[in-house]
PALOGU-989034 format. One record per atom (N, C-alpha, C): residue number from 1; residue in one letter; atom name; y, z, x. Coordinates in nm, 2 decimals, padded with zeros to 4 digits. Layout:
BEGIN
[NUM,'A','CA',[Y,Z,X]]
...
REM end
This chain:
BEGIN
[1,'M','N',[05.34,04.23,00.49]]
[1,'M','CA',[05.37,04.37,00.46]]
[1,'M','C',[05.49,04.38,00.37]]
[2,'T','N',[05.58,04.29,00.37]]
[2,'T','CA',[05.70,04.29,00.28]]
[2,'T','C',[05.66,04.29,00.14]]
[3,'L','N',[05.57,04.20,00.10]]
[3,'L','CA',[05.53,04.18,-00.04]]
[3,'L','C',[05.46,04.31,-00.08]]
[4,'F','N',[05.38,04.37,00.00]]
[4,'F','CA',[05.31,04.49,-00.03]]
[4,'F','C',[05.40,04.61,-00.05]]
[5,'T','N',[05.50,04.62,00.03]]
[5,'T','CA',[05.60,04.73,00.01]]
[5,'T','C',[05.69,04.71,-00.11]]
[6,'R','N',[05.72,04.58,-00.14]]
[6,'R','CA',[05.79,04.55,-00.26]]
[6,'R','C',[05.72,04.59,-00.39]]
[7,'V','N',[05.59,04.55,-00.39]]
[7,'V','CA',[05.50,04.58,-00.51]]
[7,'V','C',[05.49,04.73,-00.52]]
[8,'L','N',[05.47,04.81,-00.42]]
[8,'L','CA',[05.46,04.95,-00.43]]
[8,'L','C',[05.59,05.02,-00.48]]
[9,'T','N',[05.70,04.96,-00.43]]
[9,'T','CA',[05.83,05.02,-00.48]]
[9,'T','C',[05.86,04.99,-00.62]]
[10,'Q','N',[05.82,04.87,-00.67]]
[10,'Q','CA',[05.85,04.83,-00.81]]
[10,'Q','C',[05.75,04.89,-00.91]]
[11,'S','N',[05.63,04.94,-00.87]]
[11,'S','CA',[05.53,04.99,-00.96]]
[11,'S','C',[05.57,05.13,-01.01]]
[12,'N','N',[05.58,05.14,-01.14]]
[12,'N','CA',[05.61,05.27,-01.20]]
[12,'N','C',[05.48,05.35,-01.23]]
[13,'S','N',[05.37,05.29,-01.22]]
[13,'S','CA',[05.25,05.36,-01.27]]
[13,'S','C',[05.17,05.42,-01.15]]
[14,'V','N',[05.20,05.39,-01.03]]
[14,'V','CA',[05.12,05.43,-00.91]]
[14,'V','C',[05.17,05.57,-00.87]]
[15,'E','N',[05.08,05.67,-00.87]]
[15,'E','CA',[05.12,05.80,-00.83]]
[15,'E','C',[05.04,05.85,-00.70]]
[16,'E','N',[04.94,05.77,-00.66]]
[16,'E','CA',[04.86,05.81,-00.55]]
[16,'E','C',[04.84,05.68,-00.46]]
[17,'L','N',[04.86,05.70,-00.33]]
[17,'L','CA',[04.84,05.59,-00.24]]
[17,'L','C',[04.76,05.64,-00.12]]
[18,'T','N',[04.65,05.56,-00.09]]
[18,'T','CA',[04.57,05.58,00.03]]
[18,'T','C',[04.60,05.46,00.12]]
[19,'F','N',[04.66,05.49,00.24]]
[19,'F','CA',[04.69,05.38,00.34]]
[19,'F','C',[04.63,05.43,00.47]]
[20,'R','N',[04.50,05.40,00.49]]
[20,'R','CA',[04.43,05.45,00.60]]
[20,'R','C',[04.39,05.34,00.70]]
[21,'W','N',[04.37,05.38,00.82]]
[21,'W','CA',[04.32,05.29,00.93]]
[21,'W','C',[04.40,05.17,00.95]]
[22,'N','N',[04.53,05.18,00.95]]
[22,'N','CA',[04.62,05.08,00.99]]
[22,'N','C',[04.68,05.11,01.12]]
[23,'S','N',[04.78,05.04,01.16]]
[23,'S','CA',[04.85,05.07,01.28]]
[23,'S','C',[04.97,05.16,01.26]]
[24,'N','N',[05.02,05.22,01.37]]
[24,'N','CA',[05.14,05.30,01.36]]
[24,'N','C',[05.26,05.21,01.31]]
[25,'E','N',[05.26,05.09,01.36]]
[25,'E','CA',[05.37,05.00,01.32]]
[25,'E','C',[05.37,04.96,01.17]]
[26,'N','N',[05.25,04.94,01.11]]
[26,'N','CA',[05.24,04.91,00.97]]
[26,'N','C',[05.27,05.03,00.89]]
[27,'T','N',[05.23,05.15,00.93]]
[27,'T','CA',[05.26,05.27,00.86]]
[27,'T','C',[05.41,05.30,00.86]]
[28,'Q','N',[05.47,05.28,00.98]]
[28,'Q','CA',[05.62,05.30,00.99]]
[28,'Q','C',[05.69,05.21,00.90]]
[29,'A','N',[05.65,05.08,00.89]]
[29,'A','CA',[05.71,04.98,00.80]]
[29,'A','C',[05.69,05.03,00.65]]
[30,'L','N',[05.58,05.08,00.62]]
[30,'L','CA',[05.55,05.14,00.48]]
[30,'L','C',[05.65,05.25,00.46]]
[31,'L','N',[05.66,05.35,00.55]]
[31,'L','CA',[05.74,05.46,00.53]]
[31,'L','C',[05.89,05.43,00.52]]
[32,'S','N',[05.93,05.33,00.59]]
[32,'S','CA',[06.08,05.29,00.58]]
[32,'S','C',[06.10,05.19,00.47]]
[33,'G','N',[06.00,05.13,00.41]]
[33,'G','CA',[06.02,05.03,00.31]]
[33,'G','C',[05.99,05.06,00.17]]
[34,'V','N',[05.93,05.18,00.14]]
[34,'V','CA',[05.88,05.21,00.01]]
[34,'V','C',[05.95,05.34,-00.04]]
[35,'D','N',[05.99,05.34,-00.17]]
[35,'D','CA',[06.04,05.46,-00.23]]
[35,'D','C',[05.92,05.54,-00.28]]
[36,'F','N',[05.90,05.65,-00.22]]
[36,'F','CA',[05.78,05.74,-00.25]]
[36,'F','C',[05.82,05.85,-00.34]]
[37,'S','N',[05.94,05.85,-00.40]]
[37,'S','CA',[05.99,05.96,-00.48]]
[37,'S','C',[05.91,06.01,-00.60]]
[38,'R','N',[05.82,05.92,-00.65]]
[38,'R','CA',[05.74,05.96,-00.76]]
[38,'R','C',[05.59,05.98,-00.73]]
[39,'Y','N',[05.56,05.96,-00.60]]
[39,'Y','CA',[05.42,05.97,-00.57]]
[39,'Y','C',[05.38,06.12,-00.56]]
[40,'K','N',[05.26,06.15,-00.60]]
[40,'K','CA',[05.20,06.29,-00.60]]
[40,'K','C',[05.11,06.31,-00.48]]
[41,'V','N',[05.03,06.20,-00.45]]
[41,'V','CA',[04.93,06.21,-00.34]]
[41,'V','C',[04.95,06.09,-00.24]]
[42,'L','N',[04.97,06.12,-00.11]]
[42,'L','CA',[04.98,06.02,-00.01]]
[42,'L','C',[04.88,06.05,00.10]]
[43,'S','N',[04.79,05.96,00.13]]
[43,'S','CA',[04.70,05.98,00.24]]
[43,'S','C',[04.73,05.87,00.35]]
[44,'L','N',[04.78,05.92,00.46]]
[44,'L','CA',[04.82,05.83,00.57]]
[44,'L','C',[04.74,05.86,00.69]]
[45,'C','N',[04.61,05.89,00.67]]
[45,'C','CA',[04.53,05.94,00.79]]
[45,'C','C',[04.47,05.82,00.86]]
[46,'G','N',[04.45,05.84,00.99]]
[46,'G','CA',[04.38,05.74,01.07]]
[46,'G','C',[04.47,05.62,01.11]]
[47,'N','N',[04.60,05.64,01.12]]
[47,'N','CA',[04.69,05.53,01.14]]
[47,'N','C',[04.75,05.53,01.28]]
[48,'N','N',[04.71,05.62,01.37]]
[48,'N','CA',[04.77,05.65,01.50]]
[48,'N','C',[04.92,05.67,01.48]]
[49,'L','N',[04.96,05.74,01.37]]
[49,'L','CA',[05.10,05.77,01.34]]
[49,'L','C',[05.15,05.87,01.44]]
[50,'R','N',[05.28,05.84,01.48]]
[50,'R','CA',[05.35,05.94,01.56]]
[50,'R','C',[05.50,05.92,01.52]]
[51,'T','N',[05.58,06.02,01.54]]
[51,'T','CA',[05.72,06.02,01.49]]
[51,'T','C',[05.81,05.96,01.59]]
[52,'N','N',[05.78,05.98,01.72]]
[52,'N','CA',[05.87,05.93,01.83]]
[52,'N','C',[06.02,05.97,01.80]]
[53,'G','N',[06.04,06.09,01.74]]
[53,'G','CA',[06.17,06.14,01.71]]
[53,'G','C',[06.23,06.10,01.58]]
[54,'R','N',[06.16,06.01,01.51]]
[54,'R','CA',[06.21,05.96,01.38]]
[54,'R','C',[06.18,06.07,01.27]]
[55,'T','N',[06.26,06.07,01.17]]
[55,'T','CA',[06.25,06.17,01.06]]
[55,'T','C',[06.19,06.11,00.93]]
[56,'D','N',[06.12,06.00,00.94]]
[56,'D','CA',[06.06,05.93,00.82]]
[56,'D','C',[05.98,06.02,00.74]]
[57,'I','N',[05.89,06.10,00.80]]
[57,'I','CA',[05.79,06.18,00.73]]
[57,'I','C',[05.87,06.30,00.67]]
[58,'S','N',[05.95,06.37,00.74]]
[58,'S','CA',[06.03,06.48,00.69]]
[58,'S','C',[06.12,06.44,00.58]]
[59,'D','N',[06.18,06.32,00.59]]
[59,'D','CA',[06.27,06.27,00.49]]
[59,'D','C',[06.19,06.24,00.36]]
[60,'L','N',[06.07,06.18,00.38]]
[60,'L','CA',[05.98,06.16,00.26]]
[60,'L','C',[05.95,06.28,00.19]]
[61,'I','N',[05.92,06.39,00.26]]
[61,'I','CA',[05.88,06.52,00.20]]
[61,'I','C',[06.01,06.57,00.12]]
[62,'A','N',[06.12,06.57,00.19]]
[62,'A','CA',[06.24,06.62,00.13]]
[62,'A','C',[06.29,06.55,00.00]]
[63,'A','N',[06.26,06.42,00.00]]
[63,'A','CA',[06.31,06.33,-00.11]]
[63,'A','C',[06.20,06.32,-00.22]]
[64,'N','N',[06.09,06.39,-00.21]]
[64,'N','CA',[05.98,06.37,-00.30]]
[64,'N','C',[05.93,06.50,-00.36]]
[65,'P','N',[06.00,06.56,-00.46]]
[65,'P','CA',[05.96,06.69,-00.52]]
[65,'P','C',[05.82,06.68,-00.58]]
[66,'P','N',[05.78,06.57,-00.64]]
[66,'P','CA',[05.65,06.57,-00.71]]
[66,'P','C',[05.53,06.57,-00.61]]
[67,'L','N',[05.55,06.55,-00.48]]
[67,'L','CA',[05.45,06.54,-00.38]]
[67,'L','C',[05.36,06.67,-00.38]]
[68,'V','N',[05.23,06.65,-00.40]]
[68,'V','CA',[05.14,06.77,-00.41]]
[68,'V','C',[05.05,06.77,-00.28]]
[69,'E','N',[05.02,06.65,-00.23]]
[69,'E','CA',[04.93,06.64,-00.12]]
[69,'E','C',[04.98,06.53,-00.03]]
[70,'L','N',[04.98,06.56,00.10]]
[70,'L','CA',[05.01,06.46,00.21]]
[70,'L','C',[04.91,06.48,00.32]]
[71,'N','N',[04.83,06.38,00.34]]
[71,'N','CA',[04.72,06.38,00.44]]
[71,'N','C',[04.76,06.30,00.56]]
[72,'L','N',[04.78,06.37,00.67]]
[72,'L','CA',[04.82,06.31,00.80]]
[72,'L','C',[04.71,06.33,00.90]]
[73,'D','N',[04.59,06.36,00.86]]
[73,'D','CA',[04.48,06.38,00.95]]
[73,'D','C',[04.45,06.25,01.04]]
[74,'I','N',[04.40,06.28,01.15]]
[74,'I','CA',[04.35,06.17,01.24]]
[74,'I','C',[04.47,06.08,01.28]]
[75,'N','N',[04.58,06.13,01.32]]
[75,'N','CA',[04.69,06.06,01.37]]
[75,'N','C',[04.72,06.11,01.51]]
[76,'R','N',[04.83,06.06,01.57]]
[76,'R','CA',[04.87,06.10,01.71]]
[76,'R','C',[04.99,06.19,01.70]]
[77,'L','N',[04.99,06.28,01.60]]
[77,'L','CA',[05.11,06.37,01.59]]
[77,'L','C',[05.08,06.49,01.68]]
[78,'N','N',[05.19,06.53,01.75]]
[78,'N','CA',[05.18,06.65,01.84]]
[78,'N','C',[05.26,06.76,01.79]]
[79,'D','N',[05.27,06.87,01.87]]
[79,'D','CA',[05.35,06.99,01.83]]
[79,'D','C',[05.49,06.96,01.80]]
[80,'D','N',[05.56,06.87,01.88]]
[80,'D','CA',[05.70,06.84,01.85]]
[80,'D','C',[05.71,06.76,01.72]]
[81,'D','N',[05.61,06.68,01.69]]
[81,'D','CA',[05.61,06.61,01.56]]
[81,'D','C',[05.60,06.71,01.45]]
[82,'A','N',[05.51,06.81,01.46]]
[82,'A','CA',[05.50,06.91,01.36]]
[82,'A','C',[05.63,06.98,01.33]]
[83,'V','N',[05.70,07.02,01.44]]
[83,'V','CA',[05.83,07.09,01.42]]
[83,'V','C',[05.93,07.00,01.35]]
[84,'L','N',[05.93,06.87,01.39]]
[84,'L','CA',[06.02,06.78,01.32]]
[84,'L','C',[05.99,06.76,01.18]]
[85,'I','N',[05.86,06.75,01.14]]
[85,'I','CA',[05.81,06.73,01.01]]
[85,'I','C',[05.84,06.85,00.92]]
[86,'A','N',[05.82,06.97,00.98]]
[86,'A','CA',[05.85,07.10,00.91]]
[86,'A','C',[05.99,07.11,00.88]]
REM end
């Protein structure tokens, strides 16, 4: 996973990322290890993602003005997570 996150961070040409059907742990590692500030589209659906009180997703949104689309479908996010993300 470390090599994958390093490549994503160093790439200047990638604007869209689909990271589907992985685990919550791999997705959290991706969220904490990659600079998404230039990404326009992120699809993180189907990863059993949950925040557990962490602000990774809301921080990603705040630090990424070019973000046009964020797909969080088919995860384990609840109402408390939605409030935290918003």
